[in-house]
CHARMM-style PDB file with segment names, atoms N, HN, CA, C and O in Angstrom:
ATOM      1  N   UNK     1      81.352   1.646 -24.254  1.00  0.00      PROA
ATOM      2  CA  UNK     1      82.522   1.910 -25.070  1.00  0.00      PROA
ATOM      3  C   UNK     1      82.187   2.841 -26.228  1.00  0.00      PROA
ATOM      4  O   UNK     1      83.001   3.681 -26.612  1.00  0.00      PROA
ATOM      5  N   UNK     2      80.999   2.692 -26.776  1.00  0.00      PROA
ATOM      6  HN  UNK     2      80.338   2.010 -26.464  1.00  0.00      PROA
ATOM      7  CA  UNK     2      80.632   3.465 -27.960  1.00  0.00      PROA
ATOM      8  C   UNK     2      80.525   4.954 -27.666  1.00  0.00      PROA
ATOM      9  O   UNK     2      80.720   5.777 -28.560  1.00  0.00      PROA
ATOM     10  N   UNK     3      80.221   5.306 -26.434  1.00  0.00      PROA
ATOM     11  HN  UNK     3      80.062   4.638 -25.707  1.00  0.00      PROA
ATOM     12  CA  UNK     3      80.129   6.723 -26.094  1.00  0.00      PROA
ATOM     13  C   UNK     3      81.492   7.400 -26.046  1.00  0.00      PROA
ATOM     14  O   UNK     3      81.583   8.620 -26.182  1.00  0.00      PROA
ATOM     15  N   UNK     4      82.538   6.630 -25.856  1.00  0.00      PROA
ATOM     16  HN  UNK     4      82.464   5.639 -25.745  1.00  0.00      PROA
ATOM     17  CA  UNK     4      83.880   7.191 -25.771  1.00  0.00      PROA
ATOM     18  C   UNK     4      84.340   7.683 -27.141  1.00  0.00      PROA
ATOM     19  O   UNK     4      84.131   7.017 -28.155  1.00  0.00      PROA
ATOM     20  N   UNK     5      84.958   8.837 -27.155  1.00  0.00      PROA
ATOM     21  HN  UNK     5      85.127   9.378 -26.332  1.00  0.00      PROA
ATOM     22  CA  UNK     5      85.500   9.370 -28.407  1.00  0.00      PROA
ATOM     23  C   UNK     5      86.808   8.698 -28.785  1.00  0.00      PROA
ATOM     24  O   UNK     5      87.335   8.948 -29.869  1.00  0.00      PROA
ATOM     25  N   UNK     6      87.343   7.853 -27.920  1.00  0.00      PROA
ATOM     26  HN  UNK     6      86.915   7.650 -27.039  1.00  0.00      PROA
ATOM     27  CA  UNK     6      88.647   7.252 -28.157  1.00  0.00      PROA
ATOM     28  C   UNK     6      88.576   5.789 -28.555  1.00  0.00      PROA
ATOM     29  O   UNK     6      89.611   5.153 -28.751  1.00  0.00      PROA
ATOM     30  N   UNK     7      87.375   5.244 -28.679  1.00  0.00      PROA
ATOM     31  HN  UNK     7      86.534   5.760 -28.520  1.00  0.00      PROA
ATOM     32  CA  UNK     7      87.202   3.837 -29.037  1.00  0.00      PROA
ATOM     33  C   UNK     7      86.510   3.766 -30.396  1.00  0.00      PROA
ATOM     34  O   UNK     7      85.435   4.337 -30.581  1.00  0.00      PROA
ATOM     35  N   UNK     8      87.124   3.070 -31.338  1.00  0.00      PROA
ATOM     36  HN  UNK     8      87.998   2.607 -31.188  1.00  0.00      PROA
ATOM     37  CA  UNK     8      86.555   2.973 -32.684  1.00  0.00      PROA
ATOM     38  C   UNK     8      85.591   1.792 -32.778  1.00  0.00      PROA
ATOM     39  O   UNK     8      85.571   0.918 -31.912  1.00  0.00      PROA
ATOM     40  N   UNK     9      84.795   1.783 -33.849  1.00  0.00      PROA
ATOM     41  HN  UNK     9      84.812   2.493 -34.553  1.00  0.00      PROA
ATOM     42  CA  UNK     9      83.896   0.661 -34.084  1.00  0.00      PROA
ATOM     43  C   UNK     9      84.695  -0.621 -34.289  1.00  0.00      PROA
ATOM     44  O   UNK     9      84.228  -1.702 -33.930  1.00  0.00      PROA
ATOM     45  N   UNK    10      85.881  -0.518 -34.855  1.00  0.00      PROA
ATOM     46  HN  UNK    10      86.261   0.360 -35.146  1.00  0.00      PROA
ATOM     47  CA  UNK    10      86.736  -1.681 -35.058  1.00  0.00      PROA
ATOM     48  C   UNK    10      87.120  -2.316 -33.723  1.00  0.00      PROA
ATOM     49  O   UNK    10      87.085  -3.538 -33.583  1.00  0.00      PROA
ATOM     50  N   UNK    11      87.481  -1.504 -32.762  1.00  0.00      PROA
ATOM     51  HN  UNK    11      87.510  -0.511 -32.876  1.00  0.00      PROA
ATOM     52  CA  UNK    11      87.831  -2.019 -31.439  1.00  0.00      PROA
ATOM     53  C   UNK    11      86.623  -2.657 -30.751  1.00  0.00      PROA
ATOM     54  O   UNK    11      86.750  -3.698 -30.106  1.00  0.00      PROA
ATOM     55  N   UNK    12      85.466  -2.039 -30.886  1.00  0.00      PROA
ATOM     56  HN  UNK    12      85.362  -1.193 -31.409  1.00  0.00      PROA
ATOM     57  CA  UNK    12      84.244  -2.597 -30.298  1.00  0.00      PROA
ATOM     58  C   UNK    12      83.931  -3.939 -30.947  1.00  0.00      PROA
ATOM     59  O   UNK    12      83.590  -4.903 -30.261  1.00  0.00      PROA
ATOM     60  N   UNK    13      84.048  -3.999 -32.259  1.00  0.00      PROA
ATOM     61  HN  UNK    13      84.325  -3.217 -32.816  1.00  0.00      PROA
ATOM     62  CA  UNK    13      83.787  -5.237 -32.985  1.00  0.00      PROA
ATOM     63  C   UNK    13      84.742  -6.350 -32.579  1.00  0.00      PROA
ATOM     64  O   UNK    13      84.325  -7.496 -32.410  1.00  0.00      PROA
ATOM     65  N   UNK    14      86.017  -6.021 -32.422  1.00  0.00      PROA
ATOM     66  HN  UNK    14      86.356  -5.090 -32.559  1.00  0.00      PROA
ATOM     67  CA  UNK    14      87.012  -7.021 -32.045  1.00  0.00      PROA
ATOM     68  C   UNK    14      86.751  -7.551 -30.636  1.00  0.00      PROA
ATOM     69  O   UNK    14      86.917  -8.745 -30.384  1.00  0.00      PROA
ATOM     70  N   UNK    15      86.350  -6.687 -29.729  1.00  0.00      PROA
ATOM     71  HN  UNK    15      86.215  -5.717 -29.933  1.00  0.00      PROA
ATOM     72  CA  UNK    15      86.160  -7.093 -28.344  1.00  0.00      PROA
ATOM     73  C   UNK    15      84.824  -7.789 -28.106  1.00  0.00      PROA
ATOM     74  O   UNK    15      84.746  -8.752 -27.343  1.00  0.00      PROA
ATOM     75  N   UNK    16      83.773  -7.298 -28.764  1.00  0.00      PROA
ATOM     76  HN  UNK    16      83.836  -6.516 -29.384  1.00  0.00      PROA
ATOM     77  CA  UNK    16      82.431  -7.804 -28.468  1.00  0.00      PROA
ATOM     78  C   UNK    16      81.796  -8.585 -29.616  1.00  0.00      PROA
ATOM     79  O   UNK    16      80.762  -9.226 -29.426  1.00  0.00      PROA
ATOM     80  N   UNK    17      82.400  -8.541 -30.800  1.00  0.00      PROA
ATOM     81  HN  UNK    17      83.240  -8.020 -30.954  1.00  0.00      PROA
ATOM     82  CA  UNK    17      81.889  -9.303 -31.934  1.00  0.00      PROA
ATOM     83  C   UNK    17      80.605  -8.769 -32.532  1.00  0.00      PROA
ATOM     84  O   UNK    17      79.817  -9.537 -33.083  1.00  0.00      PROA
ATOM     85  N   UNK    18      80.376  -7.462 -32.436  1.00  0.00      PROA
ATOM     86  HN  UNK    18      81.016  -6.838 -31.988  1.00  0.00      PROA
ATOM     87  CA  UNK    18      79.178  -6.872 -33.033  1.00  0.00      PROA
ATOM     88  C   UNK    18      79.587  -5.865 -34.104  1.00  0.00      PROA
ATOM     89  O   UNK    18      80.652  -5.253 -34.025  1.00  0.00      PROA
ATOM     90  N   UNK    19      78.735  -5.706 -35.094  1.00  0.00      PROA
ATOM     91  HN  UNK    19      77.870  -6.203 -35.159  1.00  0.00      PROA
ATOM     92  CA  UNK    19      79.025  -4.814 -36.206  1.00  0.00      PROA
ATOM     93  C   UNK    19      78.708  -3.361 -35.825  1.00  0.00      PROA
ATOM     94  O   UNK    19      77.999  -3.112 -34.850  1.00  0.00      PROA
ATOM     95  N   UNK    20      79.234  -2.415 -36.593  1.00  0.00      PROA
ATOM     96  HN  UNK    20      79.810  -2.618 -37.385  1.00  0.00      PROA
ATOM     97  CA  UNK    20      78.895  -1.009 -36.339  1.00  0.00      PROA
ATOM     98  C   UNK    20      77.386  -0.739 -36.403  1.00  0.00      PROA
ATOM     99  O   UNK    20      76.865   0.070 -35.636  1.00  0.00      PROA
ATOM    100  N   UNK    21      76.693  -1.417 -37.318  1.00  0.00      PROA
ATOM    101  HN  UNK    21      77.117  -2.075 -37.941  1.00  0.00      PROA
ATOM    102  CA  UNK    21      75.239  -1.227 -37.403  1.00  0.00      PROA
ATOM    103  C   UNK    21      74.544  -1.714 -36.143  1.00  0.00      PROA
ATOM    104  O   UNK    21      73.579  -1.099 -35.689  1.00  0.00      PROA
ATOM    105  N   UNK    22      75.025  -2.817 -35.571  1.00  0.00      PROA
ATOM    106  HN  UNK    22      75.808  -3.318 -35.940  1.00  0.00      PROA
ATOM    107  CA  UNK    22      74.451  -3.326 -34.330  1.00  0.00      PROA
ATOM    108  C   UNK    22      74.725  -2.366 -33.175  1.00  0.00      PROA
ATOM    109  O   UNK    22      73.879  -2.189 -32.298  1.00  0.00      PROA
ATOM    110  N   UNK    23      75.903  -1.746 -33.173  1.00  0.00      PROA
ATOM    111  HN  UNK    23      76.590  -1.889 -33.885  1.00  0.00      PROA
ATOM    112  CA  UNK    23      76.232  -0.759 -32.143  1.00  0.00      PROA
ATOM    113  C   UNK    23      75.255   0.415 -32.236  1.00  0.00      PROA
ATOM    114  O   UNK    23      74.761   0.900 -31.218  1.00  0.00      PROA
ATOM    115  N   UNK    24      74.985   0.862 -33.445  1.00  0.00      PROA
ATOM    116  HN  UNK    24      75.387   0.468 -34.272  1.00  0.00      PROA
ATOM    117  CA  UNK    24      74.071   1.989 -33.637  1.00  0.00      PROA
ATOM    118  C   UNK    24      72.664   1.645 -33.156  1.00  0.00      PROA
ATOM    119  O   UNK    24      71.994   2.484 -32.553  1.00  0.00      PROA
ATOM    120  N   UNK    25      72.210   0.413 -33.418  1.00  0.00      PROA
ATOM    121  HN  UNK    25      72.754  -0.268 -33.908  1.00  0.00      PROA
ATOM    122  CA  UNK    25      70.885  -0.010 -32.956  1.00  0.00      PROA
ATOM    123  C   UNK    25      70.840  -0.023 -31.430  1.00  0.00      PROA
ATOM    124  O   UNK    25      69.873   0.448 -30.830  1.00  0.00      PROA
ATOM    125  N   UNK    26      71.874  -0.558 -30.809  1.00  0.00      PROA
ATOM    126  HN  UNK    26      72.659  -0.941 -31.296  1.00  0.00      PROA
ATOM    127  CA  UNK    26      71.935  -0.590 -29.342  1.00  0.00      PROA
ATOM    128  C   UNK    26      71.909   0.825 -28.782  1.00  0.00      PROA
ATOM    129  O   UNK    26      71.180   1.114 -27.833  1.00  0.00      PROA
ATOM    130  N   UNK    27      72.713   1.705 -29.379  1.00  0.00      PROA
ATOM    131  HN  UNK    27      73.305   1.470 -30.150  1.00  0.00      PROA
ATOM    132  CA  UNK    27      72.765   3.085 -28.900  1.00  0.00      PROA
ATOM    133  C   UNK    27      71.417   3.775 -29.080  1.00  0.00      PROA
ATOM    134  O   UNK    27      70.991   4.540 -28.215  1.00  0.00      PROA
ATOM    135  N   UNK    28      70.747   3.511 -30.190  1.00  0.00      PROA
ATOM    136  HN  UNK    28      71.092   2.889 -30.893  1.00  0.00      PROA
ATOM    137  CA  UNK    28      69.443   4.133 -30.443  1.00  0.00      PROA
ATOM    138  C   UNK    28      68.424   3.700 -29.391  1.00  0.00      PROA
ATOM    139  O   UNK    28      67.603   4.507 -28.954  1.00  0.00      PROA
ATOM    140  N   UNK    29      68.473   2.429 -28.982  1.00  0.00      PROA
ATOM    141  HN  UNK    29      69.140   1.774 -29.337  1.00  0.00      PROA
ATOM    142  CA  UNK    29      67.491   1.942 -28.014  1.00  0.00      PROA
ATOM    143  C   UNK    29      67.823   2.355 -26.586  1.00  0.00      PROA
ATOM    144  O   UNK    29      66.920   2.525 -25.766  1.00  0.00      PROA
ATOM    145  N   UNK    30      69.099   2.517 -26.281  1.00  0.00      PROA
ATOM    146  HN  UNK    30      69.832   2.379 -26.947  1.00  0.00      PROA
ATOM    147  CA  UNK    30      69.507   2.792 -24.904  1.00  0.00      PROA
ATOM    148  C   UNK    30      69.600   4.285 -24.564  1.00  0.00      PROA
ATOM    149  O   UNK    30      69.476   4.664 -23.400  1.00  0.00      PROA
ATOM    150  N   UNK    31      69.817   5.126 -25.572  1.00  0.00      PROA
ATOM    151  HN  UNK    31      69.918   4.818 -26.518  1.00  0.00      PROA
ATOM    152  CA  UNK    31      69.948   6.567 -25.324  1.00  0.00      PROA
ATOM    153  C   UNK    31      68.636   7.282 -25.589  1.00  0.00      PROA
ATOM    154  O   UNK    31      67.781   6.793 -26.328  1.00  0.00      PROA
ATOM    155  N   UNK    32      68.493   8.437 -24.981  1.00  0.00      PROA
ATOM    156  HN  UNK    32      69.187   8.834 -24.381  1.00  0.00      PROA
ATOM    157  CA  UNK    32      67.361   9.296 -25.307  1.00  0.00      PROA
ATOM    158  C   UNK    32      67.553   9.786 -26.743  1.00  0.00      PROA
ATOM    159  O   UNK    32      68.685   9.872 -27.219  1.00  0.00      PROA
ATOM    160  N   UNK    33      66.461  10.106 -27.437  1.00  0.00      PROA
ATOM    161  HN  UNK    33      65.541  10.035 -27.051  1.00  0.00      PROA
ATOM    162  CA  UNK    33      66.578  10.512 -28.843  1.00  0.00      PROA
ATOM    163  C   UNK    33      67.575  11.649 -29.083  1.00  0.00      PROA
ATOM    164  O   UNK    33      68.367  11.588 -30.024  1.00  0.00      PROA
ATOM    165  N   UNK    34      67.542  12.675 -28.249  1.00  0.00      PROA
ATOM    166  HN  UNK    34      66.898  12.725 -27.485  1.00  0.00      PROA
ATOM    167  CA  UNK    34      68.468  13.798 -28.426  1.00  0.00      PROA
ATOM    168  C   UNK    34      69.910  13.393 -28.185  1.00  0.00      PROA
ATOM    169  O   UNK    34      70.813  13.879 -28.866  1.00  0.00      PROA
ATOM    170  N   UNK    35      70.132  12.514 -27.230  1.00  0.00      PROA
ATOM    171  HN  UNK    35      69.397  12.119 -26.677  1.00  0.00      PROA
ATOM    172  CA  UNK    35      71.481  12.033 -26.940  1.00  0.00      PROA
ATOM    173  C   UNK    35      72.004  11.190 -28.095  1.00  0.00      PROA
ATOM    174  O   UNK    35      73.176  11.283 -28.461  1.00  0.00      PROA
ATOM    175  N   UNK    36      71.130  10.366 -28.665  1.00  0.00      PROA
ATOM    176  HN  UNK    36      70.179  10.290 -28.367  1.00  0.00      PROA
ATOM    177  CA  UNK    36      71.534   9.550 -29.810  1.00  0.00      PROA
ATOM    178  C   UNK    36      71.916  10.433 -30.993  1.00  0.00      PROA
ATOM    179  O   UNK    36      72.941  10.203 -31.635  1.00  0.00      PROA
ATOM    180  N   UNK    37      71.100  11.438 -31.283  1.00  0.00      PROA
ATOM    181  HN  UNK    37      70.268  11.625 -30.762  1.00  0.00      PROA
ATOM    182  CA  UNK    37      71.406  12.341 -32.404  1.00  0.00      PROA
ATOM    183  C   UNK    37      72.731  13.067 -32.177  1.00  0.00      PROA
ATOM    184  O   UNK    37      73.529  13.212 -33.104  1.00  0.00      PROA
ATOM    185  N   UNK    38      72.962  13.519 -30.956  1.00  0.00      PROA
ATOM    186  HN  UNK    38      72.314  13.401 -30.204  1.00  0.00      PROA
ATOM    187  CA  UNK    38      74.219  14.207 -30.642  1.00  0.00      PROA
ATOM    188  C   UNK    38      75.409  13.262 -30.802  1.00  0.00      PROA
ATOM    189  O   UNK    38      76.452  13.665 -31.317  1.00  0.00      PROA
ATOM    190  N   UNK    39      75.262  12.010 -30.367  1.00  0.00      PROA
ATOM    191  HN  UNK    39      74.414  11.683 -29.948  1.00  0.00      PROA
ATOM    192  CA  UNK    39      76.331  11.016 -30.503  1.00  0.00      PROA
ATOM    193  C   UNK    39      76.618  10.746 -31.975  1.00  0.00      PROA
ATOM    194  O   UNK    39      77.780  10.713 -32.380  1.00  0.00      PROA
ATOM    195  N   UNK    40      75.574  10.551 -32.780  1.00  0.00      PROA
ATOM    196  HN  UNK    40      74.630  10.577 -32.450  1.00  0.00      PROA
ATOM    197  CA  UNK    40      75.769  10.282 -34.211  1.00  0.00      PROA
ATOM    198  C   UNK    40      76.437  11.468 -34.901  1.00  0.00      PROA
ATOM    199  O   UNK    40      77.311  11.281 -35.747  1.00  0.00      PROA
ATOM    200  N   UNK    41      76.035  12.679 -34.547  1.00  0.00      PROA
ATOM    201  HN  UNK    41      75.325  12.832 -33.860  1.00  0.00      PROA
ATOM    202  CA  UNK    41      76.645  13.862 -35.158  1.00  0.00      PROA
ATOM    203  C   UNK    41      78.123  13.938 -34.792  1.00  0.00      PROA
ATOM    204  O   UNK    41      78.963  14.235 -35.642  1.00  0.00      PROA
ATOM    205  N   UNK    42      78.442  13.669 -33.523  1.00  0.00      PROA
ATOM    206  HN  UNK    42      77.760  13.427 -32.833  1.00  0.00      PROA
ATOM    207  CA  UNK    42      79.833  13.705 -33.076  1.00  0.00      PROA
ATOM    208  C   UNK    42      80.660  12.642 -33.794  1.00  0.00      PROA
ATOM    209  O   UNK    42      81.774  12.914 -34.244  1.00  0.00      PROA
ATOM    210  N   UNK    43      80.115  11.431 -33.901  1.00  0.00      PROA
ATOM    211  HN  UNK    43      79.211  11.209 -33.536  1.00  0.00      PROA
ATOM    212  CA  UNK    43      80.819  10.348 -34.587  1.00  0.00      PROA
ATOM    213  C   UNK    43      81.015  10.695 -36.060  1.00  0.00      PROA
ATOM    214  O   UNK    43      82.095  10.490 -36.615  1.00  0.00      PROA
ATOM    215  N   UNK    44      79.989  11.211 -36.675  1.00  0.00      PROA
ATOM    216  HN  UNK    44      79.112  11.378 -36.224  1.00  0.00      PROA
ATOM    217  CA  UNK    44      80.064  11.561 -38.100  1.00  0.00      PROA
ATOM    218  C   UNK    44      81.080  12.683 -38.329  1.00  0.00      PROA
ATOM    219  O   UNK    44      81.879  12.615 -39.263  1.00  0.00      PROA
ATOM    220  N   UNK    45      81.052  13.702 -37.490  1.00  0.00      PROA
ATOM    221  HN  UNK    45      80.403  13.758 -36.732  1.00  0.00      PROA
ATOM    222  CA  UNK    45      81.988  14.823 -37.641  1.00  0.00      PROA
ATOM    223  C   UNK    45      83.435  14.374 -37.452  1.00  0.00      PROA
ATOM    224  O   UNK    45      84.309  14.758 -38.230  1.00  0.00      PROA
ATOM    225  N   UNK    46      83.693  13.565 -36.427  1.00  0.00      PROA
ATOM    226  HN  UNK    46      82.984  13.253 -35.795  1.00  0.00      PROA
ATOM    227  CA  UNK    46      85.049  13.072 -36.208  1.00  0.00      PROA
ATOM    228  C   UNK    46      85.467  12.128 -37.328  1.00  0.00      PROA
ATOM    229  O   UNK    46      86.626  12.129 -37.743  1.00  0.00      PROA
ATOM    230  N   UNK    47      84.531  11.325 -37.816  1.00  0.00      PROA
ATOM    231  HN  UNK    47      83.590  11.324 -37.480  1.00  0.00      PROA
ATOM    232  CA  UNK    47      84.834  10.394 -38.897  1.00  0.00      PROA
ATOM    233  C   UNK    47      85.231  11.106 -40.177  1.00  0.00      PROA
ATOM    234  O   UNK    47      86.059  10.605 -40.937  1.00  0.00      PROA
ATOM    235  N   UNK    48      84.648  12.267 -40.419  1.00  0.00      PROA
ATOM    236  HN  UNK    48      83.975  12.674 -39.801  1.00  0.00      PROA
ATOM    237  CA  UNK    48      85.009  13.046 -41.603  1.00  0.00      PROA
ATOM    238  C   UNK    48      86.417  13.627 -41.481  1.00  0.00      PROA
ATOM    239  O   UNK    48      87.098  13.832 -42.486  1.00  0.00      PROA
ATOM    240  N   UNK    49      86.849  13.890 -40.255  1.00  0.00      PROA
ATOM    241  HN  UNK    49      86.296  13.723 -39.438  1.00  0.00      PROA
ATOM    242  CA  UNK    49      88.157  14.498 -40.038  1.00  0.00      PROA
ATOM    243  C   UNK    49      89.269  13.484 -39.845  1.00  0.00      PROA
ATOM    244  O   UNK    49      90.432  13.782 -40.116  1.00  0.00      PROA
ATOM    245  N   UNK    50      88.926  12.284 -39.378  1.00  0.00      PROA
ATOM    246  HN  UNK    50      87.982  12.042 -39.157  1.00  0.00      PROA
ATOM    247  CA  UNK    50      89.952  11.274 -39.077  1.00  0.00      PROA
ATOM    248  C   UNK    50      89.606   9.965 -39.774  1.00  0.00      PROA
ATOM    249  O   UNK    50      88.497   9.451 -39.623  1.00  0.00      PROA
ATOM    250  N   UNK    51      90.536   9.435 -40.522  1.00  0.00      PROA
ATOM    251  HN  UNK    51      91.437   9.853 -40.645  1.00  0.00      PROA
ATOM    252  CA  UNK    51      90.273   8.193 -41.260  1.00  0.00      PROA
ATOM    253  C   UNK    51      90.115   6.990 -40.330  1.00  0.00      PROA
ATOM    254  O   UNK    51      89.377   6.061 -40.659  1.00  0.00      PROA
ATOM    255  N   UNK    52      90.786   6.984 -39.184  1.00  0.00      PROA
ATOM    256  HN  UNK    52      91.385   7.739 -38.917  1.00  0.00      PROA
ATOM    257  CA  UNK    52      90.759   5.828 -38.299  1.00  0.00      PROA
ATOM    258  C   UNK    52      89.673   5.886 -37.236  1.00  0.00      PROA
ATOM    259  O   UNK    52      89.589   4.995 -36.390  1.00  0.00      PROA
ATOM    260  N   UNK    53      88.841   6.922 -37.268  1.00  0.00      PROA
ATOM    261  HN  UNK    53      88.909   7.645 -37.955  1.00  0.00      PROA
ATOM    262  CA  UNK    53      87.797   7.046 -36.254  1.00  0.00      PROA
ATOM    263  C   UNK    53      86.596   6.206 -36.654  1.00  0.00      PROA
ATOM    264  O   UNK    53      86.607   5.585 -37.717  1.00  0.00      PROA
ATOM    265  N   UNK    54      85.583   6.175 -35.844  1.00  0.00      PROA
ATOM    266  HN  UNK    54      85.574   6.679 -34.981  1.00  0.00      PROA
ATOM    267  CA  UNK    54      84.386   5.356 -36.046  1.00  0.00      PROA
ATOM    268  C   UNK    54      83.793   5.500 -37.418  1.00  0.00      PROA
ATOM    269  OT1 UNK    54      82.782   4.867 -37.723  1.00  0.00      PROA
TER     270      UNK     54
END
């Protein structure tokens, strides 16, 4: 779910009961380093543009 650009951390938390920090730890361990950095940059960029995004 976290890889999707259409699912917020709030939705992930409501469905799975994990915090955004826990999602980031899971993503860091499961993705390759470059993929994780690209995901974080995408999330950060969208978050700066949209108040309701991750």
